[in-house]
C-alpha positions as CSV (number, residue, x, y, z in Angstrom):
1,M,17.5,-4.8,3.6
2,K,19.4,-4.3,6.8
3,Q,18.1,-0.7,7.1
4,S,14.5,-1.6,6.1
5,K,14.4,-4.0,9.5
6,I,16.0,-1.6,11.7
7,R,13.1,0.8,10.6
8,N,10.8,-2.0,11.0
9,E,11.5,-2.7,14.7
10,A,11.8,1.0,15.4
11,Y,7.9,1.6,13.9
12,W,6.8,-1.6,16.3
13,K,9.0,-1.8,19.4
14,K,10.1,1.8,19.9
15,R,7.1,3.0,21.9
16,S,6.2,5.2,25.0
17,I,4.0,2.3,27.8
18,K,0.8,4.4,26.9
19,E,1.6,3.5,23.1
20,T,2.5,0.2,23.4
21,I,-0.7,-0.3,25.7
22,Y,-2.9,1.2,22.9
23,L,-1.2,-1.2,20.8
24,I,-2.2,-4.1,22.7
25,W,-5.6,-2.5,23.1
26,Q,-6.1,-2.1,19.5
27,I,-4.8,-6.3,19.0
28,L,-7.1,-7.3,21.7
29,L,-10.5,-5.7,20.0
30,G,-9.1,-7.1,16.6
31,I,-9.0,-10.7,17.1
32,P,-12.2,-11.6,15.7
33,K,-11.3,-10.0,12.6
34,T,-7.9,-11.1,12.2
35,V,-9.3,-14.6,13.1
36,F,-11.8,-14.1,10.3
37,F,-9.2,-12.8,7.8
38,N,-6.5,-15.4,8.5
39,V,-8.9,-18.7,8.4
40,H,-10.5,-17.0,5.7
41,Y,-8.2,-16.4,3.2
42,L,-5.2,-18.9,4.3
43,G,-7.1,-21.5,5.4
44,V,-5.3,-23.9,7.8
45,K,-1.9,-22.0,7.5
46,G,-3.9,-18.9,8.9
47,F,-4.1,-20.4,12.2
48,K,-0.5,-18.9,12.7
49,M,-1.8,-15.5,12.2
50,P,0.3,-13.8,9.9
51,V,-1.9,-11.1,9.5
52,L,-3.0,-8.7,12.8
53,C,-5.9,-6.6,11.9
54,S,-7.1,-3.6,14.2
55,Y,-10.8,-3.3,15.5
56,K,-10.8,-0.1,13.0
57,V,-10.5,-2.4,9.7
58,K,-13.8,-3.1,7.7
59,L,-13.9,-6.0,5.7
60,V,-16.1,-4.4,3.0
61,K,-15.6,-7.1,0.3
62,P,-13.3,-10.2,1.8
63,F,-13.6,-11.8,-1.2
64,G,-10.8,-13.0,-3.7
65,K,-7.5,-14.3,-2.7
66,V,-4.6,-13.1,-0.7
67,I,-1.3,-14.9,-1.3
68,I,1.7,-14.4,1.1
69,N,4.8,-15.2,-0.6
70,A,7.3,-15.6,2.4
71,S,7.9,-17.8,5.6
72,Y,4.5,-17.1,7.9
73,K,5.4,-15.4,11.3
74,F,3.0,-14.0,13.3
75,G,2.0,-10.6,13.1
76,M,4.1,-9.7,10.2
77,I,1.4,-7.6,8.0
78,K,-0.5,-5.3,10.3
79,L,-3.8,-3.8,9.0
80,G,-5.4,-0.9,10.1
81,F,-3.4,0.1,13.1
82,T,-3.7,3.8,14.1
83,A,-1.0,7.0,14.0
84,P,-1.9,9.3,16.4
85,E,0.4,11.4,15.8
86,T,-0.8,12.1,12.2
87,Y,-4.4,12.3,11.9
88,D,-7.7,12.2,14.5
89,N,-8.3,8.2,14.2
90,S,-11.7,8.3,15.7
91,K,-12.9,9.8,12.1
92,L,-10.7,6.9,10.2
93,S,-11.3,3.1,9.5
94,F,-9.1,0.9,7.1
95,I,-11.0,0.0,4.4
96,W,-10.8,-3.8,2.7
97,V,-12.5,-4.5,-0.8
98,N,-10.6,-7.3,-2.7
99,D,-12.3,-9.0,-5.7
100,G,-9.1,-10.1,-7.4
101,V,-5.1,-11.4,-6.0
102,I,-3.0,-9.5,-3.1
103,E,0.1,-10.8,-2.9
104,F,2.3,-9.8,0.2
105,K,5.8,-10.8,-0.1
106,G,6.8,-10.4,3.3
107,N,6.3,-7.6,6.5
108,A,4.0,-5.0,5.8
109,G,2.6,-2.3,7.5
110,I,-0.6,-0.6,6.6
111,R,-2.0,2.3,8.5
112,N,-5.6,3.1,9.9
113,G,-7.0,5.2,7.3
114,V,-5.9,3.7,4.1
115,S,-8.3,2.4,1.3
116,I,-7.3,-0.7,-0.7
117,R,-9.9,-1.4,-3.0
118,N,-8.3,-4.4,-5.6
119,Y,-10.2,-6.2,-9.0
120,G,-6.9,-7.1,-10.7
121,K,-3.4,-8.4,-9.1
122,L,-1.7,-6.1,-6.2
123,V,1.8,-7.4,-5.4
124,L,3.1,-5.8,-1.8
125,G,6.7,-6.0,-1.7
126,E,8.8,-7.3,1.5
127,E,8.9,-4.2,4.0
128,F,5.7,-2.2,2.4
129,H,4.5,0.7,4.7
130,I,1.7,2.9,3.9
131,S,0.1,6.2,5.9
132,S,-3.2,7.1,5.9
133,P,-5.1,8.0,4.7
134,S,-3.8,6.9,1.5
135,T,-5.9,4.7,-1.3
136,I,-4.6,2.2,-3.9
137,I,-7.2,1.2,-6.4
138,C,-5.8,-1.7,-8.5
139,Y,-8.1,-2.3,-11.7
140,K,-5.4,-4.5,-13.7
141,G,-2.3,-4.7,-11.6
142,I,-0.3,-2.6,-9.3
143,S,3.3,-3.9,-8.4
144,F,5.3,-2.7,-5.4
145,G,8.6,-3.4,-4.8
146,R,10.6,-4.3,-1.6
147,D,11.2,-1.4,1.0
148,V,8.8,0.9,-0.6
149,L,7.6,4.0,1.9
150,I,4.7,5.7,1.3
151,G,3.5,9.3,3.0
152,W,0.1,10.0,3.9
153,N,-2.6,10.8,1.4
154,C,-0.9,9.5,-1.5
155,E,-3.0,7.9,-4.2
156,F,-2.3,5.1,-6.8
157,S,-5.0,4.0,-9.6
158,D,-4.2,1.9,-12.8
159,G,-7.5,2.6,-14.2
160,D,-9.8,6.0,-14.6
161,A,-13.3,4.3,-12.9
162,H,-15.3,5.4,-16.0
163,K,-15.1,4.6,-19.3
164,I,-14.5,6.6,-22.3
165,Y,-15.7,6.0,-25.8
166,S,-14.9,7.4,-29.3
167,L,-18.1,8.1,-31.3
168,E,-15.7,7.5,-34.3
169,T,-16.7,3.9,-34.9
170,Q,-20.0,2.4,-34.6
171,Q,-18.6,0.0,-31.7
172,C,-17.8,3.2,-29.3
173,T,-14.3,1.7,-28.5
174,T,-13.1,2.1,-25.1
175,I,-10.3,4.9,-25.1
176,N,-9.2,4.9,-22.0
177,T,-7.6,1.3,-20.9
178,D,-6.4,0.2,-17.9
179,K,-2.5,0.4,-17.4
180,E,-0.4,-1.4,-14.5
181,I,1.5,0.5,-12.1
182,V,5.1,-0.8,-11.6
183,I,7.2,0.8,-8.2
184,G,11.0,-0.6,-8.0
185,N,12.7,-1.5,-4.6
186,H,13.5,1.3,-1.9
187,V,10.9,4.0,-2.8
188,W,10.1,6.8,-0.6
189,F,6.6,8.7,-2.0
190,G,6.6,12.3,-0.4
191,A,3.0,13.3,1.3
192,N,-0.3,13.9,-1.2
193,S,1.7,12.1,-4.4
194,K,-0.6,10.6,-6.8
195,I,0.4,7.8,-9.2
196,Y,-1.8,7.3,-12.0
197,K,-2.0,4.4,-15.0
198,G,0.6,3.1,-16.8
199,V,3.5,4.8,-14.6
200,H,7.1,3.1,-14.0
201,I,9.3,3.7,-11.4
202,G,13.0,2.8,-10.6
203,N,14.8,1.7,-7.8
204,N,16.2,4.0,-5.2
205,V,13.6,6.9,-6.0
206,I,12.0,9.5,-4.2
207,V,9.0,11.2,-5.2
208,A,8.5,14.5,-4.2
209,G,5.7,15.6,-1.6
210,G,2.4,16.9,-3.7
211,S,4.0,14.9,-7.6
212,I,1.1,14.0,-9.7
213,I,2.8,11.6,-12.1
214,V,1.3,10.4,-14.9
215,K,4.0,9.0,-17.3
216,S,7.1,7.0,-16.7
217,I,10.3,8.4,-15.1
218,R,13.1,5.7,-16.3
219,G,16.2,5.6,-13.8
220,D,17.5,4.5,-10.3
221,N,19.2,7.0,-7.5
222,Q,17.3,10.4,-8.5
223,I,14.3,12.6,-7.0
224,I,11.4,13.0,-9.5
225,G,8.4,15.3,-8.7
226,G,6.5,17.9,-9.8
227,Y,3.5,18.5,-12.6
228,P,4.5,17.8,-15.8
229,T,6.8,15.5,-13.6
230,R,10.8,15.8,-14.2
231,I,13.9,14.7,-12.5
232,L,14.8,17.2,-10.1
233,K,18.0,15.6,-8.8
234,S,20.1,12.5,-10.0
235,G,22.7,10.2,-8.1
236,V,21.2,9.8,-4.5
237,N,19.7,7.6,-2.2
238,W,17.5,7.8,1.1
239,R,17.0,6.5,4.2
240,V,14.8,6.7,7.5
């Protein structure tokens, strides 16, 4: 927990003068979206402005509900702020589609270029950080524990988007149902990881970059990865 707070401070405070000015510029340009988001989703409590939106945020479908299950603090959740050291942000936007319930359990940093499309229940634990251009698609339920760090170009999806039917029954029964994804505490996802429906991952786990995970790997303190997924090393932990 202490390590996650240190990272969060470094992430937002230890910047050059140029980066600080650019961050302030993003906040100022995003004021209309910040005000709308907070008041629309949080009502009177939203005047505390716990959510800061960059001007790069595109509220494509600002429906559903947003729950902040923590003490409200100004700017504790940051949406759509740029990462100039990684991508050309002029070509990226943060996409928000919510037709379900999104719950924040504490501080969160969601970079510009990330796409969140939620139609079920999406839970983001305390100190949740995700890099661009990653995607979260939730049809039923995706839950992230505390202190989760997601590298760039990752994907999480608990459904297949399209339905597959069996022709063996007259009712054309759907055979590819949505299945929840559950991520534990203190999990680091390397770049280009893909996590698909029904996957459960434990605590203090490192997911190797480029992994495609379609089945659960039980256990804590291990490195998992590859395709098919396997345990690469046990008895480990990680920190920034």
